[in-house]
DSSP file (Angstrom, degrees, kcal/mol; ACC not computed):
  #  RESIDUE AA STRUCTURE BP1 BP2  ACC     N-H-->O    O-->H-N    N-H-->O    O-->H-N    TCO  KAPPA ALPHA  PHI   PSI    X-CA   Y-CA   Z-CA
    1    1 A M              0   0    0      0, 0.0     2,-0.4     0, 0.0     0, 0.0   0.000 360.0 360.0 360.0 133.8  -41.9   -4.5  -65.2
    2    2 A K        -     0   0    0      1,-0.0     0, 0.0     0, 0.0     0, 0.0  -0.767 360.0-140.4 -96.3 133.9  -39.1   -5.5  -67.5
    3    3 A V        -     0   0    0     -2,-0.4     5,-0.1     1,-0.1    -1,-0.0  -0.760  26.7-110.9 -92.4 133.0  -37.6   -9.0  -67.2
    4    4 A P    >>  -     0   0    0      0, 0.0     3,-0.8     0, 0.0     4,-0.7  -0.235  25.9-115.8 -60.3 153.9  -33.8   -9.3  -67.6
    5    5 A E  T 34 S+     0   0    0      1,-0.2     3,-0.5     2,-0.2    -2,-0.0   0.809 112.3  60.2 -63.9 -31.8  -32.6  -11.1  -70.8
    6    6 A Q  T 34 S+     0   0    0      1,-0.2    -1,-0.2     3,-0.0     4,-0.1   0.818 108.8  44.2 -66.2 -29.5  -31.0  -14.0  -68.8
    7    7 A L  T <4 S+     0   0    0     -3,-0.8    -1,-0.2     2,-0.1    -2,-0.2   0.548  90.1 106.5 -93.7  -8.5  -34.3  -14.9  -67.3
    8    8 A Q  S  < S-     0   0    0     -4,-0.7     2,-0.3    -3,-0.5    -3,-0.0  -0.391  82.0-100.9 -72.2 149.9  -36.4  -14.6  -70.5
    9    9 A E        -     0   0    0     -2,-0.1     2,-0.3     1,-0.0    -1,-0.1  -0.514  45.2-169.2 -71.0 132.0  -37.6  -17.7  -72.2
   10   10 A S        -     0   0    0     -2,-0.3     2,-0.4    -4,-0.1    -1,-0.0  -0.875  23.1-113.6-123.1 156.8  -35.4  -18.6  -75.1
   11   11 A T        -     0   0    0     -2,-0.3     2,-0.5     1,-0.0     0, 0.0  -0.719  27.7-145.6 -89.1 138.8  -35.8  -21.1  -77.9
   12   12 A I        -     0   0    0     -2,-0.4     2,-0.5     3,-0.0     3,-0.0  -0.898  12.8-128.1-109.3 129.7  -33.2  -23.9  -77.9
   13   13 A D    >>  -     0   0    0     -2,-0.5     3,-1.1     1,-0.1     4,-1.0  -0.638  12.5-145.9 -75.9 125.0  -32.0  -25.4  -81.1
   14   14 A A  T 34 S+     0   0    0     -2,-0.5    -1,-0.1     1,-0.3    -2,-0.0   0.749  96.0  60.6 -65.3 -25.2  -32.4  -29.2  -81.0
   15   15 A S  T 34 S+     0   0    0      1,-0.2    -1,-0.3     3,-0.0    -2,-0.0   0.757 103.3  51.1 -74.5 -22.5  -29.3  -29.8  -83.1
   16   16 A V  T <4 S+     0   0    0     -3,-1.1     2,-0.3     2,-0.1    -1,-0.2   0.804  90.0  90.7 -82.7 -30.6  -27.2  -28.1  -80.5
   17   17 A V     <  -     0   0    0     -4,-1.0     2,-0.3     1,-0.0    -5,-0.0  -0.490  69.3-145.8 -72.8 129.0  -28.5  -30.1  -77.5
   18   18 A Q        -     0   0    0     -2,-0.3     2,-0.1     1,-0.1    -2,-0.1  -0.701  16.6-115.9 -93.3 146.6  -26.4  -33.2  -76.9
   19   19 A E        -     0   0    0     -2,-0.3     3,-0.1     1,-0.1    -1,-0.1  -0.406  43.9 -86.5 -74.2 157.8  -28.0  -36.4  -75.6
   20   20 A S        -     0   0    0      1,-0.1    -1,-0.1    -2,-0.1     2,-0.1  -0.407  52.9-103.5 -65.2 139.7  -27.0  -37.7  -72.2
   21   21 A P        -     0   0    0      0, 0.0     2,-0.4     0, 0.0    -1,-0.1  -0.397  30.4-128.1 -68.1 138.8  -24.0  -39.9  -72.4
   22   22 A V        -     0   0    0     -2,-0.1     2,-0.3    -3,-0.1    -3,-0.0  -0.706  26.0-113.9 -86.1 135.2  -24.6  -43.6  -72.2
   23   23 A V        -     0   0    0     -2,-0.4    -1,-0.1     1,-0.1     5,-0.0  -0.515  34.1-114.7 -72.0 132.0  -22.5  -45.3  -69.6
   24   24 A S    >>  -     0   0    0     -2,-0.3     4,-1.8     1,-0.1     3,-0.5  -0.374  13.9-127.2 -66.6 141.8  -20.1  -47.8  -71.2
   25   25 A P  H 3> S+     0   0    0      0, 0.0     4,-2.5     0, 0.0     5,-0.2   0.797 109.2  62.8 -60.1 -26.9  -20.6  -51.5  -70.4
   26   26 A N  H 3> S+     0   0    0      2,-0.2     4,-1.9     1,-0.2     5,-0.1   0.913 104.6  45.4 -64.3 -41.2  -16.9  -51.6  -69.3
   27   27 A W  H <> S+     0   0    0     -3,-0.5     4,-2.6     2,-0.2    -1,-0.2   0.882 111.7  52.5 -68.3 -37.7  -17.6  -49.2  -66.5
   28   28 A L  H  X S+     0   0    0     -4,-1.8     4,-2.9     2,-0.2     5,-0.2   0.911 107.9  51.2 -64.8 -40.8  -20.7  -51.0  -65.6
   29   29 A R  H  X S+     0   0    0     -4,-2.5     4,-2.2     2,-0.2    -1,-0.2   0.917 111.5  47.8 -61.2 -42.4  -18.8  -54.3  -65.4
   30   30 A L  H  X S+     0   0    0     -4,-1.9     4,-2.2     2,-0.2    -2,-0.2   0.914 112.8  48.2 -64.5 -42.7  -16.2  -52.7  -63.1
   31   31 A A  H  X S+     0   0    0     -4,-2.6     4,-2.3     1,-0.2    -2,-0.2   0.911 112.1  49.0 -65.3 -41.5  -18.9  -51.2  -60.9
   32   32 A Y  H  X S+     0   0    0     -4,-2.9     4,-2.3     2,-0.2    -1,-0.2   0.862 109.3  53.3 -66.7 -34.7  -20.8  -54.5  -60.7
   33   33 A S  H  X S+     0   0    0     -4,-2.2     4,-2.1    -5,-0.2    -2,-0.2   0.929 110.8  45.7 -64.7 -44.5  -17.5  -56.3  -59.8
   34   34 A F  H  X S+     0   0    0     -4,-2.2     4,-2.6     1,-0.2    -2,-0.2   0.897 112.3  51.5 -64.6 -39.1  -16.8  -53.8  -56.9
   35   35 A E  H  X S+     0   0    0     -4,-2.3     4,-2.6     2,-0.2    -2,-0.2   0.886 108.1  52.7 -64.5 -37.7  -20.4  -54.2  -55.8
   36   36 A Y  H  X S+     0   0    0     -4,-2.3     4,-2.1     2,-0.2    -2,-0.2   0.937 112.2  43.7 -62.7 -47.7  -20.1  -58.0  -55.8
   37   37 A V  H  X S+     0   0    0     -4,-2.1     4,-2.1     2,-0.2    -2,-0.2   0.916 115.1  49.1 -65.3 -43.1  -17.0  -57.9  -53.6
   38   38 A L  H  X S+     0   0    0     -4,-2.6     4,-2.5     1,-0.2    -1,-0.2   0.896 110.4  51.2 -63.5 -39.8  -18.5  -55.3  -51.3
   39   39 A T  H  X S+     0   0    0     -4,-2.6     4,-2.6     2,-0.2    -1,-0.2   0.881 107.6  53.3 -65.7 -37.7  -21.7  -57.3  -50.9
   40   40 A L  H  X S+     0   0    0     -4,-2.1     4,-2.2     2,-0.2    -2,-0.2   0.943 111.5  45.2 -60.2 -47.4  -19.7  -60.4  -50.0
   41   41 A L  H  X S+     0   0    0     -4,-2.1     4,-2.0     1,-0.2    -2,-0.2   0.915 115.5  46.3 -64.0 -43.5  -17.9  -58.6  -47.3
   42   42 A V  H  X S+     0   0    0     -4,-2.5     4,-2.9     1,-0.2     5,-0.2   0.892 111.0  53.1 -67.6 -38.6  -21.0  -57.0  -45.9
   43   43 A S  H  X S+     0   0    0     -4,-2.6     4,-2.5     2,-0.2     5,-0.2   0.913 108.9  48.8 -64.1 -42.5  -23.0  -60.2  -46.1
   44   44 A V  H  X S+     0   0    0     -4,-2.2     4,-2.0    -5,-0.2    -1,-0.2   0.936 115.0  44.8 -61.9 -45.6  -20.3  -62.1  -44.1
   45   45 A E  H  X S+     0   0    0     -4,-2.0     4,-2.3     2,-0.2    -2,-0.2   0.916 114.4  47.7 -67.7 -42.8  -20.2  -59.4  -41.4
   46   46 A L  H  X S+     0   0    0     -4,-2.9     4,-3.1     2,-0.2     5,-0.4   0.915 111.2  50.8 -64.8 -41.5  -24.0  -59.0  -41.2
   47   47 A W  H  X S+     0   0    0     -4,-2.5     4,-2.1    -5,-0.2     5,-0.4   0.902 112.7  46.9 -62.9 -40.0  -24.5  -62.8  -40.9
   48   48 A A  H  X S+     0   0    0     -4,-2.0     4,-1.0    -5,-0.2    -1,-0.2   0.884 116.7  43.8 -68.8 -37.5  -22.0  -63.0  -38.1
   49   49 A Q  H  < S+     0   0    0     -4,-2.3    -2,-0.2     3,-0.2    -1,-0.2   0.903 122.2  35.8 -75.3 -41.0  -23.5  -60.0  -36.3
   50   50 A I  H  < S+     0   0    0     -4,-3.1    -3,-0.2    -5,-0.2    -2,-0.2   0.931 127.0  35.5 -79.4 -46.4  -27.1  -61.0  -36.7
   51   51 A G  H  < S-     0   0    0     -4,-2.1     4,-0.2    -5,-0.4    -3,-0.2   0.709 117.3-106.4 -81.8 -20.2  -26.8  -64.8  -36.4
   52   52 A G     X  -     0   0    0     -4,-1.0     4,-2.0    -5,-0.4     3,-0.3   0.284  13.3-110.7  99.9 132.4  -24.0  -64.7  -33.8
   53   53 A Q  H  > S+     0   0    0      1,-0.2     4,-2.0     2,-0.2     5,-0.2   0.839 115.6  59.7 -64.7 -33.0  -20.3  -65.5  -34.3
   54   54 A G  H  > S+     0   0    0      1,-0.2     4,-0.9     2,-0.2    -1,-0.2   0.899 108.2  44.1 -62.1 -40.6  -20.6  -68.7  -32.2
   55   55 A H  H  > S+     0   0    0     -3,-0.3     4,-1.5    -4,-0.2     3,-0.3   0.865 109.9  56.0 -72.1 -35.0  -23.2  -70.0  -34.6
   56   56 A M  H  < S+     0   0    0     -4,-2.0    -2,-0.2     1,-0.2    -1,-0.2   0.864 104.0  54.6 -63.9 -34.4  -21.2  -68.9  -37.6
   57   57 A D  H  < S+     0   0    0     -4,-2.0    -1,-0.2     1,-0.2    -2,-0.2   0.806 108.0  50.0 -68.6 -27.9  -18.2  -70.9  -36.3
   58   58 A L  H  < S+     0   0    0     -4,-0.9    -1,-0.2    -3,-0.3    -2,-0.2   0.787  90.0  93.1 -80.1 -27.5  -20.4  -74.0  -36.1
   59   59 A I  S  < S-     0   0    0     -4,-1.5    52,-0.0     1,-0.1     2,-0.0  -0.472  83.3-115.2 -72.6 134.1  -21.7  -73.8  -39.7
   60   60 A A    >>  -     0   0    0     -2,-0.2     4,-1.7     1,-0.1     3,-1.5  -0.327  17.9-122.4 -68.2 149.8  -19.7  -75.7  -42.3
   61   61 A W  H 3> S+     0   0    0      1,-0.3     4,-2.7     2,-0.2    -1,-0.1   0.818 109.3  63.5 -64.0 -31.1  -17.9  -73.7  -45.0
   62   62 A Y  H 34 S+     0   0    0      1,-0.2    -1,-0.3     2,-0.2    -2,-0.1   0.569 107.9  43.1 -76.0  -5.6  -19.7  -75.6  -47.7
   63   63 A L  H <> S+     0   0    0     -3,-1.5     4,-1.1     2,-0.1    -1,-0.2   0.740 115.7  46.7 -97.9 -36.6  -23.0  -74.2  -46.5
   64   64 A K  H  X S+     0   0    0     -4,-1.7     4,-2.5     2,-0.2     5,-0.2   0.925 107.0  56.5 -70.5 -44.7  -21.8  -70.6  -45.9
   65   65 A L  H  X S+     0   0    0     -4,-2.7     4,-2.6     1,-0.2     5,-0.2   0.923 107.8  44.1 -60.7 -50.7  -20.0  -70.2  -49.2
   66   66 A P  H  > S+     0   0    0      0, 0.0     4,-2.5     0, 0.0    -1,-0.2   0.892 114.1  51.8 -63.4 -35.7  -22.9  -70.9  -51.6
   67   67 A C  H  X S+     0   0    0     -4,-1.1     4,-2.2     2,-0.2    -2,-0.2   0.932 112.8  44.3 -63.8 -44.5  -25.3  -68.8  -49.5
   68   68 A L  H  X S+     0   0    0     -4,-2.5     4,-2.3     2,-0.2    -1,-0.2   0.906 115.0  47.8 -67.9 -41.5  -22.9  -65.8  -49.5
   69   69 A L  H  X S+     0   0    0     -4,-2.6     4,-2.2    -5,-0.2    -2,-0.2   0.907 113.2  48.6 -65.6 -41.2  -22.1  -66.1  -53.2
   70   70 A L  H  X S+     0   0    0     -4,-2.5     4,-2.3    -5,-0.2    -2,-0.2   0.896 111.1  50.0 -65.8 -40.1  -25.8  -66.4  -54.1
   71   71 A Q  H  X S+     0   0    0     -4,-2.2     4,-2.0    -5,-0.2    -2,-0.2   0.924 111.5  47.5 -65.8 -43.5  -26.7  -63.4  -52.0
   72   72 A A  H  X S+     0   0    0     -4,-2.3     4,-2.1     1,-0.2    -1,-0.2   0.896 111.9  51.0 -64.1 -39.0  -24.0  -61.3  -53.6
   73   73 A W  H  X S+     0   0    0     -4,-2.2     4,-2.5     1,-0.2    -2,-0.2   0.902 108.8  51.2 -65.5 -40.7  -25.1  -62.4  -57.0
   74   74 A C  H  X S+     0   0    0     -4,-2.3     4,-2.2     2,-0.2    -1,-0.2   0.884 109.5  50.7 -63.4 -38.7  -28.8  -61.5  -56.3
   75   75 A V  H  X S+     0   0    0     -4,-2.0     4,-2.2     2,-0.2    -2,-0.2   0.922 112.1  46.3 -66.0 -43.2  -27.8  -58.1  -55.1
   76   76 A V  H  X S+     0   0    0     -4,-2.1     4,-2.5     1,-0.2    -2,-0.2   0.910 113.5  48.4 -66.6 -41.5  -25.7  -57.4  -58.3
   77   77 A R  H  X S+     0   0    0     -4,-2.5     4,-2.3     2,-0.2    -1,-0.2   0.862 110.4  52.3 -67.6 -34.9  -28.5  -58.7  -60.6
   78   78 A L  H  X S+     0   0    0     -4,-2.2     4,-1.9     2,-0.2    -2,-0.2   0.923 111.0  47.3 -64.3 -43.9  -31.1  -56.6  -58.7
   79   79 A T  H  X S+     0   0    0     -4,-2.2     4,-2.5     1,-0.2    -2,-0.2   0.913 111.6  50.6 -62.9 -42.6  -28.9  -53.5  -59.2
   80   80 A A  H  X S+     0   0    0     -4,-2.5     4,-2.3     1,-0.2    -2,-0.2   0.890 109.1  51.5 -63.5 -38.9  -28.4  -54.4  -62.9
   81   81 A A  H  X S+     0   0    0     -4,-2.3     4,-0.7     1,-0.2    -1,-0.2   0.870 111.8  47.1 -66.0 -35.7  -32.2  -54.8  -63.3
   82   82 A I  H  < S+     0   0    0     -4,-1.9     3,-0.4     1,-0.2    -2,-0.2   0.905 114.5  46.6 -70.4 -41.2  -32.8  -51.4  -61.8
   83   83 A V  H  < S+     0   0    0     -4,-2.5    -2,-0.2     1,-0.2    -1,-0.2   0.867 109.2  53.8 -70.1 -36.9  -30.1  -49.7  -63.9
   84   84 A E  H  < S+     0   0    0     -4,-2.3    -1,-0.2    -5,-0.2    -2,-0.2   0.663 105.3  57.3 -77.6 -16.3  -31.2  -51.2  -67.2
   85   85 A N  S  < S-     0   0    0     -4,-0.7     5,-0.0    -3,-0.4     0, 0.0  -0.894  72.3-138.4-118.0 145.8  -34.8  -50.1  -67.0
   86   86 A P  S    S+     0   0    0      0, 0.0     2,-0.3     0, 0.0    -1,-0.1   0.840  92.1  65.5 -69.1 -31.0  -36.3  -46.6  -66.7
   87   87 A K  S    S-     0   0    0      1,-0.1     3,-0.2    -3,-0.0    -2,-0.1  -0.707  74.7-148.3 -90.7 144.1  -38.9  -47.9  -64.2
   88   88 A V  S    S+     0   0    0     -2,-0.3     2,-1.3     1,-0.2    -1,-0.1   0.948  84.8  55.3 -76.8 -49.3  -37.7  -49.2  -60.9
   89   89 A W  S    S+     0   0    0      4,-0.1    -1,-0.2     3,-0.1     2,-0.2  -0.682  71.1 143.8 -94.8  90.2  -40.3  -51.9  -60.2
   90   90 A T     >  -     0   0    0     -2,-1.3     4,-2.1    -3,-0.2     5,-0.2  -0.578  66.8 -95.2-109.7 179.5  -40.4  -54.2  -63.1
   91   91 A M  H  > S+     0   0    0     -2,-0.2     4,-2.2     1,-0.2     5,-0.1   0.890 124.8  52.3 -64.3 -38.1  -40.9  -57.9  -63.2
   92   92 A R  H  > S+     0   0    0      2,-0.2     4,-2.5     1,-0.2     5,-0.2   0.908 108.7  48.7 -65.7 -41.9  -37.1  -58.5  -63.2
   93   93 A T  H  > S+     0   0    0      1,-0.2     4,-2.2     2,-0.2    -1,-0.2   0.903 112.4  48.8 -67.2 -38.4  -36.5  -56.3  -60.1
   94   94 A R  H  X S+     0   0    0     -4,-2.1     4,-2.3     2,-0.2    -1,-0.2   0.907 110.9  51.5 -64.5 -39.9  -39.3  -58.0  -58.2
   95   95 A W  H  X S+     0   0    0     -4,-2.2     4,-2.2     2,-0.2    -2,-0.2   0.936 112.7  44.0 -61.7 -48.2  -37.9  -61.4  -59.2
   96   96 A W  H  X S+     0   0    0     -4,-2.5     4,-2.1     2,-0.2    -1,-0.2   0.834 112.5  52.4 -70.6 -32.1  -34.3  -60.6  -58.0
   97   97 A L  H  X S+     0   0    0     -4,-2.2     4,-2.3    -5,-0.2    -1,-0.2   0.907 109.7  49.4 -67.1 -40.3  -35.7  -59.0  -54.8
   98   98 A A  H  X S+     0   0    0     -4,-2.3     4,-2.5     2,-0.2    -2,-0.2   0.900 110.6  50.5 -64.2 -40.0  -37.7  -62.2  -54.1
   99   99 A C  H  X S+     0   0    0     -4,-2.2     4,-2.1     2,-0.2    -1,-0.2   0.895 110.0  50.9 -63.2 -39.5  -34.5  -64.2  -54.7
  100  100 A L  H  X S+     0   0    0     -4,-2.1     4,-2.0     2,-0.2    -2,-0.2   0.904 111.3  47.0 -64.5 -42.1  -32.6  -62.0  -52.3
  101  101 A V  H  X S+     0   0    0     -4,-2.3     4,-2.2     2,-0.2    -2,-0.2   0.902 111.7  50.8 -67.0 -41.0  -35.3  -62.4  -49.6
  102  102 A M  H  X S+     0   0    0     -4,-2.5     4,-2.2     2,-0.2    -2,-0.2   0.876 109.3  51.3 -65.4 -36.2  -35.4  -66.2  -50.1
  103  103 A T  H  X S+     0   0    0     -4,-2.1     4,-2.3     2,-0.2    -1,-0.2   0.911 109.7  49.7 -65.4 -41.8  -31.6  -66.4  -49.8
  104  104 A A  H  X S+     0   0    0     -4,-2.0     4,-2.2     1,-0.2    -2,-0.2   0.886 110.6  50.3 -63.5 -38.3  -31.8  -64.4  -46.5
  105  105 A M  H  X S+     0   0    0     -4,-2.2     4,-2.4     2,-0.2    -2,-0.2   0.883 109.0  51.9 -67.6 -37.2  -34.5  -66.8  -45.3
  106  106 A L  H  X S+     0   0    0     -4,-2.2     4,-2.3     2,-0.2    -2,-0.2   0.918 110.2  48.6 -62.0 -43.8  -32.3  -69.7  -46.2
  107  107 A M  H  X S+     0   0    0     -4,-2.3     4,-2.2     1,-0.2    -2,-0.2   0.888 111.5  49.7 -64.2 -39.4  -29.4  -68.2  -44.2
  108  108 A A  H  X S+     0   0    0     -4,-2.2     4,-2.5     2,-0.2    -1,-0.2   0.891 110.4  51.0 -66.2 -38.6  -31.7  -67.6  -41.2
  109  109 A G  H  X S+     0   0    0     -4,-2.4     4,-2.3     2,-0.2    -2,-0.2   0.902 109.9  48.7 -65.2 -41.3  -32.9  -71.2  -41.4
  110  110 A I  H  X S+     0   0    0     -4,-2.3     4,-2.2     2,-0.2    -2,-0.2   0.923 113.0  48.0 -63.5 -44.1  -29.4  -72.6  -41.4
  111  111 A T  H  X S+     0   0    0     -4,-2.2     4,-1.9     1,-0.2    -2,-0.2   0.908 111.9  49.3 -63.5 -41.8  -28.4  -70.4  -38.5
  112  112 A F  H  X S+     0   0    0     -4,-2.5     4,-2.2     2,-0.2    -1,-0.2   0.894 109.0  53.0 -66.0 -39.1  -31.5  -71.4  -36.5
  113  113 A Y  H  X S+     0   0    0     -4,-2.3     4,-1.6     1,-0.2    -2,-0.2   0.933 111.6  45.1 -60.1 -46.6  -30.8  -75.1  -37.2
  114  114 A Y  H  < S+     0   0    0     -4,-2.2    -1,-0.2     1,-0.2    -2,-0.2   0.809 109.8  56.4 -69.4 -28.0  -27.3  -74.8  -35.9
  115  115 A H  H >< S+     0   0    0     -4,-1.9     3,-0.8    -5,-0.2    -1,-0.2   0.915 110.1  44.6 -66.1 -42.1  -28.6  -72.8  -32.9
  116  116 A L  H 3< S+     0   0    0     -4,-2.2    -2,-0.2     1,-0.2    -1,-0.2   0.798 118.9  42.3 -71.6 -28.3  -31.0  -75.7  -32.0
  117  117 A H  T 3< S+     0   0    0     -4,-1.6    -1,-0.2    -5,-0.2    -2,-0.2   0.143  81.5 127.8-108.8  19.2  -28.3  -78.4  -32.5
  118  118 A E    <   -     0   0    0     -3,-0.8     2,-0.3    -4,-0.2    -3,-0.0  -0.468  65.1-107.8 -75.5 151.3  -25.3  -76.8  -30.9
  119  119 A V        -     0   0    0     -2,-0.1     2,-0.1     1,-0.1    -1,-0.1  -0.586  32.6-118.3 -80.4 135.7  -23.5  -78.8  -28.2
  120  120 A S        -     0   0    0     -2,-0.3    -1,-0.1     1,-0.1     0, 0.0  -0.466   9.6-147.6 -72.6 143.3  -23.9  -77.7  -24.7
  121  121 A D        +     0   0    0     -2,-0.1     2,-0.3     2,-0.0    -1,-0.1   0.472  61.1 118.8 -88.3  -2.9  -20.8  -76.6  -22.9
  122  122 A E        +     0   0    0      1,-0.2    -2,-0.1     2,-0.0     0, 0.0  -0.485  35.0 176.5 -68.9 124.5  -22.1  -77.8  -19.5
  123  123 A T        +     0   0    0     -2,-0.3     2,-0.3     2,-0.0    -1,-0.2   0.579  54.5  96.2 -99.7 -14.4  -19.9  -80.4  -18.0
  124  124 A D        +     0   0    0      4,-0.1     2,-0.3     3,-0.0    -2,-0.0  -0.590  49.7 170.4 -76.4 132.2  -21.9  -80.7  -14.8
  125  125 A S     >  -     0   0    0     -2,-0.3     4,-2.1     1,-0.0     3,-0.4  -0.879  47.3-104.9-131.9 170.3  -24.5  -83.4  -14.7
  126  126 A D  T  4 S+     0   0    0     -2,-0.3    -1,-0.0     1,-0.2    -2,-0.0   0.811 117.6  54.9 -66.1 -29.1  -26.6  -84.8  -11.9
  127  127 A E  T  4 S+     0   0    0      1,-0.2    -1,-0.2     3,-0.1    -3,-0.0   0.828 113.7  38.8 -73.7 -31.6  -24.5  -87.9  -11.6
  128  128 A V  T  4 S+     0   0    0     -3,-0.4    -2,-0.2     2,-0.0    -1,-0.2   0.854 100.7  78.1 -90.0 -37.5  -21.2  -86.1  -11.1
  129  129 A S     <  -     0   0    0     -4,-2.1    -5,-0.0     1,-0.0     0, 0.0  -0.460  69.8-138.9 -81.5 146.9  -22.2  -83.2   -8.9
  130  130 A A        -     0   0    0     -2,-0.2     2,-0.1     1,-0.0    -3,-0.1  -0.848  24.5-115.4-101.3 136.5  -22.8  -83.5   -5.2
  131  131 A P        -     0   0    0      0, 0.0     2,-0.4     0, 0.0    -1,-0.0  -0.429  24.0-148.6 -71.7 145.8  -25.7  -81.7   -3.6
  132  132 A T        -     0   0    0     -2,-0.1     2,-0.5     2,-0.0     0, 0.0  -0.957   7.7-160.3-115.8 132.5  -24.9  -79.0   -1.1
  133  133 A V        -     0   0    0     -2,-0.4     2,-0.4     2,-0.0     0, 0.0  -0.948   6.1-172.5-116.0 131.3  -27.3  -78.2    1.7
  134  134 A M        -     0   0    0     -2,-0.5     2,-0.3     0, 0.0    -2,-0.0  -0.985  18.2-136.3-122.6 131.6  -27.2  -75.0    3.6
  135  135 A N        -     0   0    0     -2,-0.4     4,-0.0     1,-0.1    -2,-0.0  -0.648   5.6-146.7 -83.1 141.2  -29.3  -74.4    6.8
  136  136 A S  S    S+     0   0    0     -2,-0.3    -1,-0.1     1,-0.2     0, 0.0   0.813  87.0  51.9 -79.5 -29.0  -31.0  -71.0    6.9
  137  137 A I  S    S-     0   0    0     -3,-0.0     2,-0.2     0, 0.0    -1,-0.2  -0.934  86.3-133.3-110.1 119.1  -30.7  -70.7   10.7
  138  138 A P        -     0   0    0      0, 0.0     2,-0.3     0, 0.0    -2,-0.0  -0.484  21.0-135.6 -70.7 138.7  -27.2  -71.2   12.1
  139  139 A R        -     0   0    0     -2,-0.2     2,-0.4     1,-0.1    -4,-0.0  -0.639  21.6-106.0 -92.6 151.6  -27.1  -73.5   15.2
  140  140 A R        -     0   0    0     -2,-0.3     2,-0.3     1,-0.1    -1,-0.1  -0.601  34.4-119.9 -77.7 132.1  -25.1  -72.7   18.2
  141  141 A L        -     0   0    0     -2,-0.4     2,-0.5     1,-0.0    -1,-0.1  -0.570  26.5-157.7 -74.2 130.6  -22.0  -74.8   18.5
  142  142 A V        -     0   0    0     -2,-0.3    -1,-0.0    -3,-0.0    -3,-0.0  -0.947   4.8-165.0-113.6 122.4  -22.0  -76.9   21.7
  143  143 A F        -     0   0    0     -2,-0.5     2,-0.1     2,-0.0    -2,-0.0  -0.883  25.6-115.2-105.2 137.5  -18.7  -78.1   23.0
  144  144 A P              0   0    0      0, 0.0    -1,-0.0     0, 0.0     0, 0.0  -0.447 360.0 360.0 -68.7 145.1  -18.6  -80.8   25.6
  145  145 A A              0   0    0     -2,-0.1    -2,-0.0     0, 0.0     0, 0.0   0.439 360.0 360.0 -91.1 360.0  -17.2  -79.7   29.0
């Protein structure tokens, strides 16, 4: 059986083959900047959805802002560590993943603290409310004649 010429193995001249283009650092900076902003937006929304918007409203801004900035920075550095090395799991990627997990645990701890120390909305107390008694069997009303 004869093999067509297009399918036959051919020798490739090494001088003709071009190396894969290296991504310019300018493009990487732009991509990392977009990833940072996107991570900030996603982190705020996820924290509000998972922790609850009521708890997010109670947390002071000076606690939320550093947590969100740190989390976005960890995500960008994790991405940079993955992109810069041919292997995915290096010491740097493990380090940045651990930092990301610790930041998430810090955010969960802050949310849980505010959950435990939130002010109750109940205005009823035992001193103010009057007890109500209901009889289970209605009595027949007796009118004097």
